[in-house]
mmCIF file as Biopython writes it, N, C-alpha, C and O atoms, coordinates in Angstrom:
data_model
#
loop_
_atom_site.group_PDB
_atom_site.id
_atom_site.type_symbol
_atom_site.label_atom_id
_atom_site.label_alt_id
_atom_site.label_comp_id
_atom_site.label_asym_id
_atom_site.label_entity_id
_atom_site.label_seq_id
_atom_site.pdbx_PDB_ins_code
_atom_site.Cartn_x
_atom_site.Cartn_y
_atom_site.Cartn_z
_atom_site.occupancy
_atom_site.B_iso_or_equiv
_atom_site.auth_seq_id
_atom_site.auth_asym_id
_atom_site.pdbx_PDB_model_num
ATOM 1   N N  . MET A ? 1  ? -9.183  -47.902 26.448 1.0 0.0 1  A 1 
ATOM 2   C CA . MET A ? 1  ? -10.021 -48.665 27.975 1.0 0.0 1  A 1 
ATOM 3   C C  . MET A ? 1  ? -11.520 -48.658 26.764 1.0 0.0 1  A 1 
ATOM 4   O O  . MET A ? 1  ? -11.738 -47.944 25.786 1.0 0.0 1  A 1 
ATOM 5   N N  . LYS A ? 2  ? -12.336 -49.798 27.393 1.0 0.0 2  A 1 
ATOM 6   C CA . LYS A ? 2  ? -13.292 -50.151 26.745 1.0 0.0 2  A 1 
ATOM 7   C C  . LYS A ? 2  ? -14.891 -49.514 27.691 1.0 0.0 2  A 1 
ATOM 8   O O  . LYS A ? 2  ? -15.093 -49.678 28.894 1.0 0.0 2  A 1 
ATOM 9   N N  . ILE A ? 3  ? -15.762 -48.842 26.769 1.0 0.0 3  A 1 
ATOM 10  C CA . ILE A ? 3  ? -17.052 -48.216 27.662 1.0 0.0 3  A 1 
ATOM 11  C C  . ILE A ? 3  ? -18.001 -48.475 26.708 1.0 0.0 3  A 1 
ATOM 12  O O  . ILE A ? 3  ? -17.708 -48.478 25.513 1.0 0.0 3  A 1 
ATOM 13  N N  . THR A ? 4  ? -19.181 -48.709 27.138 1.0 0.0 4  A 1 
ATOM 14  C CA . THR A ? 4  ? -20.195 -48.759 26.351 1.0 0.0 4  A 1 
ATOM 15  C C  . THR A ? 4  ? -21.174 -47.806 26.104 1.0 0.0 4  A 1 
ATOM 16  O O  . THR A ? 4  ? -21.950 -47.547 27.023 1.0 0.0 4  A 1 
ATOM 17  N N  . VAL A ? 5  ? -21.328 -47.029 24.653 1.0 0.0 5  A 1 
ATOM 18  C CA . VAL A ? 5  ? -22.086 -46.371 24.255 1.0 0.0 5  A 1 
ATOM 19  C C  . VAL A ? 5  ? -23.446 -46.900 23.554 1.0 0.0 5  A 1 
ATOM 20  O O  . VAL A ? 5  ? -23.559 -47.961 22.940 1.0 0.0 5  A 1 
ATOM 21  N N  . TYR A ? 6  ? -24.560 -45.831 23.802 1.0 0.0 6  A 1 
ATOM 22  C CA . TYR A ? 6  ? -26.018 -46.606 23.478 1.0 0.0 6  A 1 
ATOM 23  C C  . TYR A ? 6  ? -25.911 -47.735 22.971 1.0 0.0 6  A 1 
ATOM 24  O O  . TYR A ? 6  ? -26.244 -48.036 21.825 1.0 0.0 6  A 1 
ATOM 25  N N  . GLY A ? 7  ? -25.225 -48.763 24.157 1.0 0.0 7  A 1 
ATOM 26  C CA . GLY A ? 7  ? -25.518 -50.317 24.349 1.0 0.0 7  A 1 
ATOM 27  C C  . GLY A ? 7  ? -24.354 -50.802 23.369 1.0 0.0 7  A 1 
ATOM 28  O O  . GLY A ? 7  ? -24.424 -51.996 23.081 1.0 0.0 7  A 1 
ATOM 29  N N  . VAL A ? 8  ? -23.558 -50.264 22.946 1.0 0.0 8  A 1 
ATOM 30  C CA . VAL A ? 8  ? -22.520 -51.079 21.795 1.0 0.0 8  A 1 
ATOM 31  C C  . VAL A ? 8  ? -21.317 -50.827 22.813 1.0 0.0 8  A 1 
ATOM 32  O O  . VAL A ? 8  ? -21.212 -49.871 23.581 1.0 0.0 8  A 1 
ATOM 33  N N  . LYS A ? 9  ? -20.444 -51.881 22.655 1.0 0.0 9  A 1 
ATOM 34  C CA . LYS A ? 9  ? -19.372 -51.745 23.252 1.0 0.0 9  A 1 
ATOM 35  C C  . LYS A ? 9  ? -18.339 -50.766 22.590 1.0 0.0 9  A 1 
ATOM 36  O O  . LYS A ? 9  ? -18.648 -50.565 21.415 1.0 0.0 9  A 1 
ATOM 37  N N  . LYS A ? 10 ? -17.212 -50.099 22.978 1.0 0.0 10 A 1 
ATOM 38  C CA . LYS A ? 10 ? -16.384 -49.329 22.218 1.0 0.0 10 A 1 
ATOM 39  C C  . LYS A ? 10 ? -15.203 -49.003 23.083 1.0 0.0 10 A 1 
ATOM 40  O O  . LYS A ? 10 ? -15.193 -48.876 24.307 1.0 0.0 10 A 1 
ATOM 41  N N  . GLU A ? 11 ? -14.407 -48.914 22.404 1.0 0.0 11 A 1 
ATOM 42  C CA . GLU A ? 11 ? -12.807 -48.580 22.520 1.0 0.0 11 A 1 
ATOM 43  C C  . GLU A ? 11 ? -12.374 -47.417 22.487 1.0 0.0 11 A 1 
ATOM 44  O O  . GLU A ? 11 ? -12.118 -46.951 21.377 1.0 0.0 11 A 1 
ATOM 45  N N  . VAL A ? 12 ? -12.117 -46.430 23.920 1.0 0.0 12 A 1 
ATOM 46  C CA . VAL A ? 12 ? -12.347 -45.343 23.747 1.0 0.0 12 A 1 
ATOM 47  C C  . VAL A ? 12 ? -10.799 -44.937 24.539 1.0 0.0 12 A 1 
ATOM 48  O O  . VAL A ? 12 ? -10.398 -45.706 25.413 1.0 0.0 12 A 1 
ATOM 49  N N  . ARG A ? 13 ? -9.937  -43.645 24.163 1.0 0.0 13 A 1 
ATOM 50  C CA . ARG A ? 13 ? -8.618  -43.003 25.005 1.0 0.0 13 A 1 
ATOM 51  C C  . ARG A ? 13 ? -8.755  -42.905 26.161 1.0 0.0 13 A 1 
ATOM 52  O O  . ARG A ? 13 ? -9.808  -42.443 26.600 1.0 0.0 13 A 1 
ATOM 53  N N  . ASP A ? 14 ? -7.905  -43.242 26.865 1.0 0.0 14 A 1 
ATOM 54  C CA . ASP A ? 14 ? -7.806  -42.644 28.449 1.0 0.0 14 A 1 
ATOM 55  C C  . ASP A ? 14 ? -8.396  -41.432 28.892 1.0 0.0 14 A 1 
ATOM 56  O O  . ASP A ? 14 ? -8.632  -40.796 27.865 1.0 0.0 14 A 1 
ATOM 57  N N  . ASN A ? 15 ? -8.663  -40.950 29.620 1.0 0.0 15 A 1 
ATOM 58  C CA . ASN A ? 15 ? -8.454  -39.649 30.301 1.0 0.0 15 A 1 
ATOM 59  C C  . ASN A ? 15 ? -9.842  -38.820 29.299 1.0 0.0 15 A 1 
ATOM 60  O O  . ASN A ? 15 ? -9.926  -37.607 29.496 1.0 0.0 15 A 1 
ATOM 61  N N  . MET A ? 16 ? -10.701 -39.334 28.452 1.0 0.0 16 A 1 
ATOM 62  C CA . MET A ? 16 ? -11.799 -38.648 27.619 1.0 0.0 16 A 1 
ATOM 63  C C  . MET A ? 16 ? -12.922 -37.684 28.462 1.0 0.0 16 A 1 
ATOM 64  O O  . MET A ? 16 ? -13.444 -38.173 29.464 1.0 0.0 16 A 1 
ATOM 65  N N  . THR A ? 17 ? -13.220 -36.544 28.111 1.0 0.0 17 A 1 
ATOM 66  C CA . THR A ? 17 ? -14.076 -35.698 29.157 1.0 0.0 17 A 1 
ATOM 67  C C  . THR A ? 17 ? -15.229 -36.425 28.129 1.0 0.0 17 A 1 
ATOM 68  O O  . THR A ? 17 ? -15.002 -37.115 27.135 1.0 0.0 17 A 1 
ATOM 69  N N  . VAL A ? 18 ? -16.753 -35.968 28.805 1.0 0.0 18 A 1 
ATOM 70  C CA . VAL A ? 18 ? -17.879 -35.948 28.110 1.0 0.0 18 A 1 
ATOM 71  C C  . VAL A ? 18 ? -18.308 -35.308 27.113 1.0 0.0 18 A 1 
ATOM 72  O O  . VAL A ? 18 ? -19.259 -35.679 26.425 1.0 0.0 18 A 1 
ATOM 73  N N  . SER A ? 19 ? -17.611 -34.221 26.925 1.0 0.0 19 A 1 
ATOM 74  C CA . SER A ? 19 ? -17.819 -33.387 26.026 1.0 0.0 19 A 1 
ATOM 75  C C  . SER A ? 19 ? -16.855 -33.720 24.857 1.0 0.0 19 A 1 
ATOM 76  O O  . SER A ? 19 ? -17.130 -33.215 23.768 1.0 0.0 19 A 1 
ATOM 77  N N  . GLU A ? 20 ? -15.829 -34.459 24.949 1.0 0.0 20 A 1 
ATOM 78  C CA . GLU A ? 20 ? -15.057 -34.804 23.872 1.0 0.0 20 A 1 
ATOM 79  C C  . GLU A ? 20 ? -15.683 -36.114 23.273 1.0 0.0 20 A 1 
ATOM 80  O O  . GLU A ? 20 ? -15.680 -36.297 22.055 1.0 0.0 20 A 1 
ATOM 81  N N  . LEU A ? 21 ? -16.207 -36.997 24.130 1.0 0.0 21 A 1 
ATOM 82  C CA . LEU A ? 21 ? -17.011 -38.389 23.507 1.0 0.0 21 A 1 
ATOM 83  C C  . LEU A ? 21 ? -18.347 -37.505 23.021 1.0 0.0 21 A 1 
ATOM 84  O O  . LEU A ? 21 ? -18.875 -37.971 22.011 1.0 0.0 21 A 1 
ATOM 85  N N  . ILE A ? 22 ? -18.903 -36.453 23.504 1.0 0.0 22 A 1 
ATOM 86  C CA . ILE A ? 22 ? -20.228 -36.063 22.397 1.0 0.0 22 A 1 
ATOM 87  C C  . ILE A ? 22 ? -19.530 -36.018 21.081 1.0 0.0 22 A 1 
ATOM 88  O O  . ILE A ? 22 ? -19.458 -36.894 20.219 1.0 0.0 22 A 1 
ATOM 89  N N  . MET A ? 23 ? -19.032 -34.815 21.105 1.0 0.0 23 A 1 
ATOM 90  C CA . MET A ? 23 ? -17.939 -34.554 19.782 1.0 0.0 23 A 1 
ATOM 91  C C  . MET A ? 23 ? -18.020 -35.602 18.768 1.0 0.0 23 A 1 
ATOM 92  O O  . MET A ? 23 ? -18.492 -35.419 17.646 1.0 0.0 23 A 1 
ATOM 93  N N  . GLU A ? 24 ? -17.436 -36.960 19.297 1.0 0.0 24 A 1 
ATOM 94  C CA . GLU A ? 24 ? -16.865 -37.983 18.655 1.0 0.0 24 A 1 
ATOM 95  C C  . GLU A ? 24 ? -18.083 -38.649 18.222 1.0 0.0 24 A 1 
ATOM 96  O O  . GLU A ? 24 ? -18.256 -38.883 17.026 1.0 0.0 24 A 1 
ATOM 97  N N  . GLU A ? 25 ? -19.002 -38.995 19.168 1.0 0.0 25 A 1 
ATOM 98  C CA . GLU A ? 25 ? -20.304 -39.661 18.753 1.0 0.0 25 A 1 
ATOM 99  C C  . GLU A ? 25 ? -21.544 -39.134 17.703 1.0 0.0 25 A 1 
ATOM 100 O O  . GLU A ? 25 ? -22.427 -39.513 16.932 1.0 0.0 25 A 1 
ATOM 101 N N  . SER A ? 26 ? -20.861 -37.915 18.327 1.0 0.0 26 A 1 
ATOM 102 C CA . SER A ? 26 ? -22.308 -37.241 17.562 1.0 0.0 26 A 1 
ATOM 103 C C  . SER A ? 26 ? -22.142 -36.658 16.078 1.0 0.0 26 A 1 
ATOM 104 O O  . SER A ? 26 ? -23.045 -36.240 15.353 1.0 0.0 26 A 1 
ATOM 105 N N  . HIS A ? 27 ? -20.790 -36.731 15.805 1.0 0.0 27 A 1 
ATOM 106 C CA . HIS A ? 27 ? -20.381 -36.024 14.553 1.0 0.0 27 A 1 
ATOM 107 C C  . HIS A ? 27 ? -20.848 -34.428 14.389 1.0 0.0 27 A 1 
ATOM 108 O O  . HIS A ? 27 ? -21.563 -34.103 13.441 1.0 0.0 27 A 1 
ATOM 109 N N  . PHE A ? 28 ? -20.442 -33.563 15.271 1.0 0.0 28 A 1 
ATOM 110 C CA . PHE A ? 28 ? -20.434 -32.222 14.853 1.0 0.0 28 A 1 
ATOM 111 C C  . PHE A ? 28 ? -21.305 -31.390 15.887 1.0 0.0 28 A 1 
ATOM 112 O O  . PHE A ? 28 ? -21.241 -30.207 16.222 1.0 0.0 28 A 1 
ATOM 113 N N  . MET A ? 29 ? -22.213 -32.518 16.306 1.0 0.0 29 A 1 
ATOM 114 C CA . MET A ? 29 ? -23.427 -32.023 17.042 1.0 0.0 29 A 1 
ATOM 115 C C  . MET A ? 29 ? -22.575 -31.185 18.567 1.0 0.0 29 A 1 
ATOM 116 O O  . MET A ? 29 ? -21.501 -31.554 19.043 1.0 0.0 29 A 1 
ATOM 117 N N  . SER A ? 30 ? -23.247 -30.270 18.965 1.0 0.0 30 A 1 
ATOM 118 C CA . SER A ? 30 ? -23.165 -29.237 19.651 1.0 0.0 30 A 1 
ATOM 119 C C  . SER A ? 30 ? -23.801 -30.050 21.293 1.0 0.0 30 A 1 
ATOM 120 O O  . SER A ? 30 ? -24.919 -30.526 21.486 1.0 0.0 30 A 1 
ATOM 121 N N  . PRO A ? 31 ? -22.590 -29.963 22.297 1.0 0.0 31 A 1 
ATOM 122 C CA . PRO A ? 31 ? -22.683 -30.806 23.125 1.0 0.0 31 A 1 
ATOM 123 C C  . PRO A ? 31 ? -23.848 -29.317 23.928 1.0 0.0 31 A 1 
ATOM 124 O O  . PRO A ? 31 ? -23.425 -29.272 25.083 1.0 0.0 31 A 1 
ATOM 125 N N  . LEU A ? 32 ? -24.537 -28.659 23.853 1.0 0.0 32 A 1 
ATOM 126 C CA . LEU A ? 32 ? -25.491 -27.775 24.399 1.0 0.0 32 A 1 
ATOM 127 C C  . LEU A ? 32 ? -26.299 -28.402 23.968 1.0 0.0 32 A 1 
ATOM 128 O O  . LEU A ? 32 ? -27.364 -28.187 24.546 1.0 0.0 32 A 1 
ATOM 129 N N  . TYR A ? 33 ? -26.401 -29.514 22.777 1.0 0.0 33 A 1 
ATOM 130 C CA . TYR A ? 33 ? -28.151 -29.703 22.898 1.0 0.0 33 A 1 
ATOM 131 C C  . TYR A ? 33 ? -28.248 -31.536 22.523 1.0 0.0 33 A 1 
ATOM 132 O O  . TYR A ? 33 ? -28.767 -32.138 21.583 1.0 0.0 33 A 1 
ATOM 133 N N  . VAL A ? 34 ? -27.393 -32.071 23.900 1.0 0.0 34 A 1 
ATOM 134 C CA . VAL A ? 34 ? -26.975 -33.129 24.550 1.0 0.0 34 A 1 
ATOM 135 C C  . VAL A ? 34 ? -27.144 -33.635 26.018 1.0 0.0 34 A 1 
ATOM 136 O O  . VAL A ? 34 ? -26.348 -33.395 26.926 1.0 0.0 34 A 1 
ATOM 137 N N  . THR A ? 35 ? -28.237 -34.333 26.121 1.0 0.0 35 A 1 
ATOM 138 C CA . THR A ? 35 ? -27.902 -35.082 27.785 1.0 0.0 35 A 1 
ATOM 139 C C  . THR A ? 35 ? -27.394 -36.478 28.009 1.0 0.0 35 A 1 
ATOM 140 O O  . THR A ? 35 ? -27.718 -37.473 27.361 1.0 0.0 35 A 1 
ATOM 141 N N  . VAL A ? 36 ? -26.587 -36.418 28.974 1.0 0.0 36 A 1 
ATOM 142 C CA . VAL A ? 36 ? -25.741 -37.575 29.018 1.0 0.0 36 A 1 
ATOM 143 C C  . VAL A ? 36 ? -26.136 -38.147 30.108 1.0 0.0 36 A 1 
ATOM 144 O O  . VAL A ? 36 ? -26.814 -37.452 30.865 1.0 0.0 36 A 1 
ATOM 145 N N  . ALA A ? 37 ? -25.847 -39.510 30.491 1.0 0.0 37 A 1 
ATOM 146 C CA . ALA A ? 37 ? -26.411 -39.592 31.663 1.0 0.0 37 A 1 
ATOM 147 C C  . ALA A ? 37 ? -24.999 -40.937 31.835 1.0 0.0 37 A 1 
ATOM 148 O O  . ALA A ? 37 ? -24.769 -41.535 30.784 1.0 0.0 37 A 1 
ATOM 149 N N  . ILE A ? 38 ? -24.430 -41.216 32.655 1.0 0.0 38 A 1 
ATOM 150 C CA . ILE A ? 38 ? -23.257 -42.408 32.742 1.0 0.0 38 A 1 
ATOM 151 C C  . ILE A ? 38 ? -23.753 -43.418 34.153 1.0 0.0 38 A 1 
ATOM 152 O O  . ILE A ? 38 ? -23.955 -42.962 35.279 1.0 0.0 38 A 1 
ATOM 153 N N  . ASN A ? 39 ? -23.882 -44.884 33.750 1.0 0.0 39 A 1 
ATOM 154 C CA . ASN A ? 39 ? -23.959 -45.157 34.920 1.0 0.0 39 A 1 
ATOM 155 C C  . ASN A ? 39 ? -25.105 -45.005 35.575 1.0 0.0 39 A 1 
ATOM 156 O O  . ASN A ? 39 ? -25.241 -45.189 36.785 1.0 0.0 39 A 1 
ATOM 157 N N  . ASP A ? 40 ? -26.141 -44.597 34.648 1.0 0.0 40 A 1 
ATOM 158 C CA . ASP A ? 40 ? -27.704 -44.588 34.817 1.0 0.0 40 A 1 
ATOM 159 C C  . ASP A ? 40 ? -27.622 -42.952 36.158 1.0 0.0 40 A 1 
ATOM 160 O O  . ASP A ? 40 ? -28.550 -42.761 36.943 1.0 0.0 40 A 1 
ATOM 161 N N  . VAL A ? 41 ? -26.598 -42.194 36.120 1.0 0.0 41 A 1 
ATOM 162 C CA . VAL A ? 41 ? -26.711 -41.129 36.729 1.0 0.0 41 A 1 
ATOM 163 C C  . VAL A ? 41 ? -26.480 -39.748 35.829 1.0 0.0 41 A 1 
ATOM 164 O O  . VAL A ? 41 ? -25.455 -39.568 35.171 1.0 0.0 41 A 1 
ATOM 165 N N  . TYR A ? 42 ? -27.439 -38.921 35.886 1.0 0.0 42 A 1 
ATOM 166 C CA . TYR A ? 42 ? -27.500 -37.729 34.839 1.0 0.0 42 A 1 
ATOM 167 C C  . TYR A ? 42 ? -26.121 -36.806 35.283 1.0 0.0 42 A 1 
ATOM 168 O O  . TYR A ? 42 ? -25.736 -36.571 36.428 1.0 0.0 42 A 1 
ATOM 169 N N  . ILE A ? 43 ? -25.617 -36.441 34.214 1.0 0.0 43 A 1 
ATOM 170 C CA . ILE A ? 43 ? -24.498 -35.737 34.335 1.0 0.0 43 A 1 
ATOM 171 C C  . ILE A ? 43 ? -24.781 -34.088 33.606 1.0 0.0 43 A 1 
ATOM 172 O O  . ILE A ? 43 ? -24.817 -33.854 32.398 1.0 0.0 43 A 1 
ATOM 173 N N  . PRO A ? 44 ? -24.960 -33.075 34.740 1.0 0.0 44 A 1 
ATOM 174 C CA . PRO A ? 44 ? -25.245 -31.751 34.036 1.0 0.0 44 A 1 
ATOM 175 C C  . PRO A ? 44 ? -24.117 -31.085 33.253 1.0 0.0 44 A 1 
ATOM 176 O O  . PRO A ? 44 ? -22.906 -31.051 33.469 1.0 0.0 44 A 1 
ATOM 177 N N  . MET A ? 45 ? -25.073 -30.425 32.016 1.0 0.0 45 A 1 
ATOM 178 C CA . MET A ? 45 ? -24.044 -30.039 31.296 1.0 0.0 45 A 1 
ATOM 179 C C  . MET A ? 45 ? -22.890 -28.799 31.765 1.0 0.0 45 A 1 
ATOM 180 O O  . MET A ? 45 ? -22.120 -28.404 30.890 1.0 0.0 45 A 1 
ATOM 181 N N  . GLU A ? 46 ? -22.831 -28.420 32.656 1.0 0.0 46 A 1 
ATOM 182 C CA . GLU A ? 46 ? -21.632 -27.580 32.955 1.0 0.0 46 A 1 
ATOM 183 C C  . GLU A ? 46 ? -20.594 -28.307 33.248 1.0 0.0 46 A 1 
ATOM 184 O O  . GLU A ? 46 ? -19.494 -27.756 33.293 1.0 0.0 46 A 1 
ATOM 185 N N  . ASN A ? 47 ? -20.761 -30.138 33.593 1.0 0.0 47 A 1 
ATOM 186 C CA . ASN A ? 47 ? -19.544 -30.925 34.100 1.0 0.0 47 A 1 
ATOM 187 C C  . ASN A ? 47 ? -19.137 -31.150 32.854 1.0 0.0 47 A 1 
ATOM 188 O O  . ASN A ? 47 ? -17.925 -31.346 32.768 1.0 0.0 47 A 1 
ATOM 189 N N  . TYR A ? 48 ? -19.882 -31.199 31.620 1.0 0.0 48 A 1 
ATOM 190 C CA . TYR A ? 48 ? -19.213 -31.882 30.330 1.0 0.0 48 A 1 
ATOM 191 C C  . TYR A ? 48 ? -17.657 -32.317 30.257 1.0 0.0 48 A 1 
ATOM 192 O O  . TYR A ? 48 ? -17.071 -33.337 29.895 1.0 0.0 48 A 1 
ATOM 193 N N  . SER A ? 49 ? -17.317 -31.230 30.703 1.0 0.0 49 A 1 
ATOM 194 C CA . SER A ? 49 ? -15.544 -30.796 30.108 1.0 0.0 49 A 1 
ATOM 195 C C  . SER A ? 49 ? -14.734 -31.340 31.320 1.0 0.0 49 A 1 
ATOM 196 O O  . SER A ? 49 ? -13.539 -31.619 31.222 1.0 0.0 49 A 1 
ATOM 197 N N  . THR A ? 50 ? -15.417 -31.470 32.415 1.0 0.0 50 A 1 
ATOM 198 C CA . THR A ? 50 ? -14.436 -31.943 33.303 1.0 0.0 50 A 1 
ATOM 199 C C  . THR A ? 50 ? -14.839 -33.448 33.764 1.0 0.0 50 A 1 
ATOM 200 O O  . THR A ? 50 ? -13.988 -34.137 34.327 1.0 0.0 50 A 1 
ATOM 201 N N  . THR A ? 51 ? -15.869 -33.844 33.571 1.0 0.0 51 A 1 
ATOM 202 C CA . THR A ? 51 ? -16.128 -35.157 33.671 1.0 0.0 51 A 1 
ATOM 203 C C  . THR A ? 51 ? -15.403 -36.500 32.964 1.0 0.0 51 A 1 
ATOM 204 O O  . THR A ? 51 ? -15.881 -36.872 31.892 1.0 0.0 51 A 1 
ATOM 205 N N  . ILE A ? 52 ? -14.314 -37.208 33.505 1.0 0.0 52 A 1 
ATOM 206 C CA . ILE A ? 52 ? -13.986 -38.091 32.853 1.0 0.0 52 A 1 
ATOM 207 C C  . ILE A ? 52 ? -14.635 -39.234 32.721 1.0 0.0 52 A 1 
ATOM 208 O O  . ILE A ? 52 ? -15.256 -39.568 33.730 1.0 0.0 52 A 1 
ATOM 209 N N  . VAL A ? 53 ? -14.722 -40.205 31.478 1.0 0.0 53 A 1 
ATOM 210 C CA . VAL A ? 53 ? -15.151 -41.559 31.112 1.0 0.0 53 A 1 
ATOM 211 C C  . VAL A ? 53 ? -14.421 -42.443 31.680 1.0 0.0 53 A 1 
ATOM 212 O O  . VAL A ? 53 ? -13.292 -42.460 31.190 1.0 0.0 53 A 1 
ATOM 213 N N  . HIS A ? 54 ? -14.568 -43.137 32.447 1.0 0.0 54 A 1 
ATOM 214 C CA . HIS A ? 54 ? -13.970 -44.648 32.794 1.0 0.0 54 A 1 
ATOM 215 C C  . HIS A ? 54 ? -14.144 -45.756 32.187 1.0 0.0 54 A 1 
ATOM 216 O O  . HIS A ? 54 ? -15.217 -45.997 31.633 1.0 0.0 54 A 1 
ATOM 217 N N  . ASP A ? 55 ? -13.042 -46.689 32.187 1.0 0.0 55 A 1 
ATOM 218 C CA . ASP A ? 55 ? -12.949 -48.112 31.825 1.0 0.0 55 A 1 
ATOM 219 C C  . ASP A ? 55 ? -14.526 -48.878 32.522 1.0 0.0 55 A 1 
ATOM 220 O O  . ASP A ? 55 ? -14.869 -49.051 33.691 1.0 0.0 55 A 1 
ATOM 221 N N  . GLY A ? 56 ? -15.085 -49.142 31.462 1.0 0.0 56 A 1 
ATOM 222 C CA . GLY A ? 56 ? -16.480 -49.811 31.972 1.0 0.0 56 A 1 
ATOM 223 C C  . GLY A ? 56 ? -17.688 -49.380 31.738 1.0 0.0 56 A 1 
ATOM 224 O O  . GLY A ? 56 ? -18.689 -50.057 31.500 1.0 0.0 56 A 1 
ATOM 225 N N  . ASP A ? 57 ? -17.538 -47.718 31.839 1.0 0.0 57 A 1 
ATOM 226 C CA . ASP A ? 57 ? -18.846 -46.920 31.822 1.0 0.0 57 A 1 
ATOM 227 C C  . ASP A ? 57 ? -19.908 -47.280 30.880 1.0 0.0 57 A 1 
ATOM 228 O O  . ASP A ? 57 ? -19.606 -47.797 29.804 1.0 0.0 57 A 1 
ATOM 229 N N  . ASN A ? 58 ? -21.093 -47.054 31.186 1.0 0.0 58 A 1 
ATOM 230 C CA . ASN A ? 58 ? -22.077 -47.499 30.427 1.0 0.0 58 A 1 
ATOM 231 C C  . ASN A ? 58 ? -22.840 -45.967 30.207 1.0 0.0 58 A 1 
ATOM 232 O O  . ASN A ? 58 ? -23.807 -45.678 30.912 1.0 0.0 58 A 1 
ATOM 233 N N  . VAL A ? 59 ? -22.250 -44.896 29.036 1.0 0.0 59 A 1 
ATOM 234 C CA . VAL A ? 59 ? -22.739 -43.866 28.693 1.0 0.0 59 A 1 
ATOM 235 C C  . VAL A ? 59 ? -24.030 -44.072 27.565 1.0 0.0 59 A 1 
ATOM 236 O O  . VAL A ? 59 ? -24.076 -44.870 26.629 1.0 0.0 59 A 1 
ATOM 237 N N  . ASP A ? 60 ? -25.017 -43.106 27.979 1.0 0.0 60 A 1 
ATOM 238 C CA . ASP A ? 60 ? -26.188 -42.798 27.174 1.0 0.0 60 A 1 
ATOM 239 C C  . ASP A ? 60 ? -26.231 -41.025 26.867 1.0 0.0 60 A 1 
ATOM 240 O O  . ASP A ? 60 ? -25.882 -40.127 27.632 1.0 0.0 60 A 1 
ATOM 241 N N  . MET A ? 61 ? -26.660 -40.946 25.793 1.0 0.0 61 A 1 
ATOM 242 C CA . MET A ? 61 ? -27.184 -39.727 25.120 1.0 0.0 61 A 1 
ATOM 243 C C  . MET A ? 61 ? -28.118 -39.793 24.393 1.0 0.0 61 A 1 
ATOM 244 O O  . MET A ? 61 ? -28.452 -40.780 23.737 1.0 0.0 61 A 1 
ATOM 245 N N  . VAL A ? 62 ? -28.755 -38.521 24.440 1.0 0.0 62 A 1 
ATOM 246 C CA . VAL A ? 62 ? -29.792 -38.349 23.890 1.0 0.0 62 A 1 
ATOM 247 C C  . VAL A ? 62 ? -29.396 -36.859 23.275 1.0 0.0 62 A 1 
ATOM 248 O O  . VAL A ? 62 ? -28.676 -36.070 23.886 1.0 0.0 62 A 1 
ATOM 249 N N  . ALA A ? 63 ? -29.936 -36.613 22.063 1.0 0.0 63 A 1 
ATOM 250 C CA . ALA A ? 63 ? -29.821 -35.379 20.938 1.0 0.0 63 A 1 
ATOM 251 C C  . ALA A ? 63 ? -31.270 -34.709 21.089 1.0 0.0 63 A 1 
ATOM 252 O O  . ALA A ? 63 ? -32.415 -35.140 20.950 1.0 0.0 63 A 1 
ATOM 253 N N  . TYR A ? 64 ? -30.839 -33.735 21.360 1.0 0.0 64 A 1 
ATOM 254 C CA . TYR A ? 64 ? -32.252 -32.927 20.831 1.0 0.0 64 A 1 
ATOM 255 C C  . TYR A ? 64 ? -32.634 -32.426 19.760 1.0 0.0 64 A 1 
ATOM 256 O O  . TYR A ? 64 ? -31.945 -31.430 19.540 1.0 0.0 64 A 1 
ATOM 257 N N  . MET A ? 65 ? -33.589 -32.641 18.746 1.0 0.0 65 A 1 
ATOM 258 C CA . MET A ? 65 ? -33.866 -32.564 17.930 1.0 0.0 65 A 1 
ATOM 259 C C  . MET A ? 65 ? -34.656 -31.550 17.098 1.0 0.0 65 A 1 
ATOM 260 O O  . MET A ? 65 ? -35.210 -32.424 16.431 1.0 0.0 65 A 1 
ATOM 261 N N  . ASP A ? 66 ? -35.164 -30.404 16.590 1.0 0.0 66 A 1 
ATOM 262 C CA . ASP A ? 66 ? -35.584 -29.377 16.067 1.0 0.0 66 A 1 
ATOM 263 C C  . ASP A ? 66 ? -36.729 -29.903 15.143 1.0 0.0 66 A 1 
ATOM 264 O O  . ASP A ? 66 ? -36.456 -30.860 14.417 1.0 0.0 66 A 1 
ATOM 265 N N  . GLY A ? 67 ? -37.934 -29.390 15.104 1.0 0.0 67 A 1 
ATOM 266 C CA . GLY A ? 67 ? -38.503 -29.813 13.974 1.0 0.0 67 A 1 
ATOM 267 C C  . GLY A ? 67 ? -40.201 -29.402 14.598 1.0 0.0 67 A 1 
ATOM 268 O O  . GLY A ? 67 ? -40.543 -28.673 15.528 1.0 0.0 67 A 1 
ATOM 269 N N  . GLY A ? 68 ? -40.936 -30.150 13.715 1.0 0.0 68 A 1 
ATOM 270 C CA . GLY A ? 68 ? -42.578 -29.752 14.024 1.0 0.0 68 A 1 
ATOM 271 C C  . GLY A ? 68 ? -43.329 -31.121 13.543 1.0 0.0 68 A 1 
ATOM 272 O O  . GLY A ? 68 ? -44.554 -31.212 13.618 1.0 0.0 68 A 1 
#
């Protein structure tokens, strides 16, 4: 199926959860440090493992960075 991630169209497998997408896109970043919106709707972190991404979805992710 096709979704948009960070404004870029991408092919992903069917029935992918938000947690799986985070791991694929952020290359080992923990889902604990990522905020996700699908189609401009915020997804609570406790729902990452049960929320399925659907064909045509627009996914935005923001990763928290530590520093000073």
